[in-house]
N, C-alpha and C positions, 0 to 999 in steps of 0.2 A: 241295675248301670253297667250301658252297652259301652265296652274297651275293645275298641282294633288290636290285630293280634298280634299287626307288627309294626306301629307307631302312635305316639300315646300322644292327644296333648296332654303334658303337663302339668300344669294347673286345673285343669277340669279336672282330672283324674287324682288330683291329692285335693280337694273340694268333696269329691263322688265320699273315695274313701274316709276322708273326715267327718260327714255327713252321717253315711253308714254307721260307723264304728258310735259315735255321738248320739244317733239322733234314730237310724234306722232299724237299728239292731235290736229296738226292745216289742217288734213288729212279729206276730205269731206266722203274718204269710208275708216275711219279707223275703225278698230273690235280688239275691245278689252277693257278692264277693264279702267275706267274714275271715279275720283274720285267722291263720291255723298255726305260725309257729315263727320264732324269729333266732336269728343266730349273727351274734356281736362278735367278728375277731377283733381281739385288743391289745396283740403284739405279745412278743416278750412268752410267746406258749401257752397265756391264754386265751381263753374263748367262752361267750354264754350262750346257751340255746334254751327255749323255751316251746314246748310242747302243751298247747289247747285243746282242752275235749270238751264236748258244749253236747246237749238238749236242744235240737232246734238249735236259736238263736244264743239259748242259755249258757253261762259259761257255768261247768261246773269242777272241774279242778284243771291242773297244772305239772306239768312235767318240767324241773329247773336243773341242766346239766353244768356247772362248773372248771374245766378243765385250766386246768397247771400243767406245766413240765413235770411236777410229779406223778399228778391223780387225777381221777375223774368224782366230784361226787355228785349224787341225785337229791334233788326233795322235790318231796309230791309237794302242791298246794290245792286245798278244797275251798269250792267257795260254796255255802251254805246259806245265802241269801234268801228270803223269797221276795220276789218283785210283783211286785201292783202298779200299772198303768193305767192313768184317768188321762184321755186322750180327747182334744178336742181339733178343730178345723184345723189351725198352723202351729195349735200348743200339745204338749203333752207333759205331764207330772211321770216322775216315776219313783216310787217309794221303795225303798231298800229295809225290810223284817231280818233281825238273827231274835230268835228266842221268842218272836211272837212281837218285840218292842221294835219300832221303828227307829231307826239311828240313821237313817240318811235319805236326802231326800234331794232328786234334782227335776229342775223345771229348766222346759225346753221352749223354743219359738223359733220355726224355719218358714222361711218363704222364701222363691225362686232362687237368690242367689245369696244368701245370708243364713246364717244360723247363730243363735243366740241361747247361752246358757249358764244356770247360775247351780250352788250344788250348796247343799245347806247340809249340816251336820244334826243334830238333835239329841238334848240330852232330858231325858224326863218329859217335858212340855215346851223348852226353849228350842230356837234355833239358831245355830249359829252362822253367818255364811262362812261357807268357806274357800269356793271358787266365782270367778265369774269372765266368759269369757264369748265375743265377739271373733266371727270366723265370717270372711264375705269378699266378695268377685266385685268390683266396681272397675269398668274400661281395661282388661284380662292384663288385672293385678288383684291380688289375694292381699285382703289386709286383718291383719290381727290385735283386737284390742286399740281401738278408734286410729291404727292407721302404721302402727309399730308395732313387731315388723311387719314388712311388707314381701309377697312370694313373688316373682315374676321370672318369662324362662328367658332358658341360654337362648342367645341367638346363634351358636351353632349347630343345638340338637333339641330337636323338639321334645324327645323324651326325659329331659334335664330342667330342672329349677332351680332357683334358688333364691333361700329364706334371707332378708337384705336387711341393716337394723345403721337407722344415726341417730347416734346416743343427742347432739344437736343440730338445730339447722346448717350450725359453719362447720361441721364435722362431716369427716367422709363417710362414707357409707362402707360397713363392713358385713362380709357373709358369717352368719352364724350356722350354715347347713345347706345342704344340697340332697335333693331327690330328683333319682334316676326311674326309670321304668322296664320290665319286660317280662315275657310270657316264657314260659317252659309248662307244653301242653297245654291244659286251663288255667294254671296254676299263675296269678298275677306276683309276680318282685317286684317289690317297693326297696331300691338300695339309699340308706343315710349317710351323709358323710359328714364331719364336723373338718373343715380345715384347720383350725386352727388348734386340732386334738390329734398329733402326732401318733401316739396306742394304737388309734380307730386304724389298724393298717388296712381293712379292708369294709369297715365302715358297720353299718346294720343293716341285714338284710332283710325284711318281710314277707315272709310267703301270705296270701291271703289266695282260696278258693271257692270256690259260689257253694254257698249256705247249702247244706242237706239238714230239710224238715224230718223231724222225729227218729232222729237218730243217735244214740247214745252209745258210747266208747266207755269201756270199763277204765278204773282208775287203778293205773300201776302203783305198786306195794312201792312203800319206803326201801329204798337200798345203795348201799355206798359203795361203788369199785375201782378195785382197785388200778392201775395204770394197766399192768398186765394182764389183767382182765377184760377192762373196756378194749384195747387192744384186739385183744382176741376174739371181738364179739363181732354179728355180720353186722356191717352200716345198711342202711335203708332211706330211698329220699322219702320226702314230708306227704307220697302219697302212697309208704307202703312197698314198693320196689325194691329190691336189690338193686344196686348201686357199685361200682367202683367208681366214681369221677370223684376229685378232689374238688367241686364244686357242689355236692352236695351235702348239707345236715348230717353231721354220722353219731346218734345216740345210740343206748340201747336197748331194742329191741324187748 
């Protein structure tokens, strides 16, 4: 994915990140941006941050931090799925296994500026449709699931776009979400904001970094930190560098 360091076509970046996270991430030789961490300011002294750990493109584990005015807790999530991919020219099927048994299957179809996929949950030999989704660009607009909602440019800022929805043809359009992009070094930051949610003060920031293949990061042990210990711990940014900036995610090393 080629990205300008100073300005973005918000629609193209949104589409490319979605394709990368849903389709490309299962490619062993994938080169591009992949989600590294996220941070949500929920207002009133509450926040959520998640740091992801991968081997190559495959998700191994995540560490989740929830902060309230009184405490910060840490939870470790371990992903122990086995992944098998069957690929053809414009399609692929991803099989997910636990304890040797397939429990989910995802079927993808991708061509040019369109992506369709469906997820099937598997119990024994029975497959049940869990989710079906389409995502495509036509005439400088991203359409989702047969045209509603749509994503369009912000006319005043090429780095920003909005997801709009119309309940019926005669009703006005409403904005469900906005996306905005910036870079810090080689890190791409996507900020999501819900204009109807007053508790989401700064929105959700998702941090994407260029994927590094064959890299393993150890799982952080499960712990719970009281407020006093958390405030004394040394802050660092998502690239592991010490920082004092209030704009960087602060989690425990």
